[in-house]
C-alpha positions as CSV (number, residue, x, y, z in Angstrom):
1,M,9.2,-38.2,-7.2
2,E,12.1,-37.2,-9.4
3,H,15.8,-37.1,-8.7
4,I,16.8,-33.6,-9.9
5,C,20.6,-33.5,-9.1
6,D,23.3,-34.1,-6.6
7,L,25.1,-31.5,-4.6
8,E,28.3,-33.1,-3.1
9,H,26.9,-36.0,-0.9
10,R,23.3,-34.6,-1.0
11,R,20.7,-36.0,-3.3
12,I,18.0,-33.5,-4.3
13,W,14.5,-34.8,-5.1
14,F,11.5,-32.9,-6.6
15,H,7.9,-33.7,-6.3
16,Q,4.9,-31.7,-7.6
17,W,2.1,-32.4,-5.1
18,Q,-1.6,-32.1,-6.0
19,H,-4.0,-31.8,-3.0
20,H,-6.0,-34.8,-4.0
21,E,-3.1,-37.3,-4.0
22,K,-1.7,-39.4,-1.2
23,F,1.8,-38.3,-0.4
24,S,4.6,-40.8,0.5
25,V,8.4,-40.5,0.6
26,P,10.7,-43.4,-0.5
27,F,13.7,-42.7,1.8
28,D,13.3,-45.8,4.0
29,K,13.0,-43.8,7.2
30,Q,16.4,-42.1,6.7
31,P,16.3,-38.5,8.1
32,Y,15.9,-35.9,5.4
33,A,15.0,-32.2,4.9
34,C,12.0,-30.9,3.0
35,L,11.4,-27.6,1.3
36,I,7.7,-26.9,0.7
37,V,7.2,-24.4,-2.1
38,M,3.6,-23.1,-2.1
39,N,2.5,-21.8,-5.5
40,L,-1.2,-21.4,-4.8
41,R,-2.9,-18.8,-2.8
42,R,-5.0,-20.3,0.0
43,V,-7.5,-22.9,-1.2
44,Q,-10.1,-25.0,0.3
45,F,-7.9,-27.9,1.5
46,V,-5.9,-25.5,3.7
47,P,-5.0,-26.1,6.6
48,Y,-6.3,-29.7,6.8
49,G,-4.3,-30.8,3.8
50,M,-1.2,-29.0,5.2
51,I,-1.5,-30.9,8.5
52,Q,-2.0,-34.2,6.5
53,I,1.2,-33.4,4.6
54,G,2.9,-32.7,7.9
55,F,1.9,-36.1,9.2
56,S,3.3,-37.8,6.1
57,L,6.6,-35.9,6.5
58,I,6.9,-36.7,10.2
59,D,6.0,-40.3,9.7
60,S,8.6,-40.7,7.0
61,N,11.4,-39.2,9.4
62,C,11.6,-35.7,7.9
63,R,13.6,-33.8,10.5
64,Q,13.6,-30.3,9.0
65,V,11.0,-28.4,7.0
66,V,11.5,-25.0,5.3
67,T,8.5,-23.4,3.8
68,A,8.5,-20.8,1.0
69,G,6.1,-19.1,-1.3
70,F,2.5,-18.1,-0.7
71,D,1.3,-18.8,2.9
72,S,4.7,-20.0,4.0
73,Q,4.1,-19.0,7.6
74,L,0.8,-20.9,7.6
75,W,2.6,-24.0,6.3
76,H,5.2,-23.6,9.0
77,D,2.5,-23.4,11.7
78,C,0.6,-26.4,10.3
79,I,3.8,-28.5,10.2
80,D,4.5,-27.5,13.9
81,A,0.9,-28.5,14.8
82,A,1.3,-31.9,13.1
83,D,4.5,-32.4,15.0
84,L,2.9,-31.6,18.3
85,L,-0.1,-33.9,17.5
86,R,2.3,-36.8,16.6
87,H,4.7,-36.1,19.4
88,P,3.0,-34.3,22.4
89,N,6.2,-34.8,24.4
90,V,8.7,-33.3,22.0
91,T,12.4,-34.4,22.5
92,D,15.6,-33.9,20.5
93,E,15.0,-37.3,18.9
94,N,11.6,-36.5,17.5
95,L,11.6,-32.7,17.0
96,V,11.0,-31.5,13.4
97,V,12.7,-28.1,13.0
98,T,10.7,-25.7,10.9
99,S,11.4,-22.3,9.4
100,W,9.9,-20.2,6.7
101,E,11.1,-17.8,4.0
102,N,8.9,-15.0,2.9
103,S,10.8,-14.6,-0.4
104,K,9.2,-16.1,-3.5
105,L,12.6,-16.0,-5.3
106,P,13.9,-19.6,-5.7
107,K,17.5,-18.5,-5.5
108,K,17.1,-17.1,-2.0
109,F,15.1,-19.8,-0.4
110,L,17.0,-22.6,-2.1
111,F,20.3,-21.3,-0.8
112,F,19.0,-21.4,2.8
113,F,17.5,-24.9,2.3
114,L,20.5,-26.5,0.7
115,E,23.3,-24.8,2.6
116,C,21.9,-24.0,6.0
117,T,19.7,-26.9,7.1
118,G,20.8,-29.3,9.7
119,V,19.4,-30.7,13.0
120,F,21.7,-31.5,15.9
121,D,24.3,-34.1,14.7
122,I,22.2,-35.3,11.8
123,E,23.7,-34.8,8.3
124,F,21.0,-35.1,5.6
125,N,21.7,-37.1,2.4
126,N,18.3,-36.5,0.9
127,F,16.6,-33.2,0.3
128,L,13.0,-33.1,-1.0
129,V,11.5,-30.1,-2.7
130,L,7.8,-30.4,-2.5
131,F,6.2,-28.1,-5.0
132,V,2.5,-27.4,-4.3
133,G,0.4,-26.2,-7.3
134,E,0.2,-26.4,-11.0
135,N,2.1,-23.4,-12.2
136,E,4.3,-24.9,-14.9
137,A,6.4,-21.7,-15.4
138,R,7.2,-21.5,-11.6
139,K,7.9,-25.2,-11.5
140,Q,10.5,-25.0,-14.3
141,K,12.0,-21.9,-12.7
142,T,12.3,-23.7,-9.4
143,I,13.9,-26.8,-11.0
144,S,16.3,-24.6,-12.9
145,A,17.2,-22.7,-9.7
146,I,17.8,-26.1,-7.9
147,R,20.2,-27.2,-10.7
148,K,22.0,-23.8,-10.7
149,Q,22.4,-23.9,-6.9
150,S,23.9,-27.4,-7.1
151,Y,26.7,-26.0,-9.4
152,L,27.7,-23.1,-7.1
């Protein structure tokens, strides 16, 4: 996981996830928001791998997930399913808020993620961009857009 930049009090982290690796977040159970950017069309690990990622996010105290890119609605549904499996009796204290963005344009989904996320009275200090796939050009475009957004 790589610290990309800061935006006021918010620290923005970037991680390129490969479906074969174990995923963990080093935020010491502090609440955070996550943007999942899917850069692969559906592959064999879907949706099982998506739900496993959902469990990892929920277990590490992720409180809001925004999904973007290919299959963003499926990612959204898998995160919701993981949340319901972990917390069958959902309350305000354990709800993971999810939303998806159909746009594949980083500028559009990053603005929403960085400027419009928030759950109840929780103010996030850490924002994780979880990049799924191996497309180096899209990865660099996303990192560049994150840095540009942080300077707006």
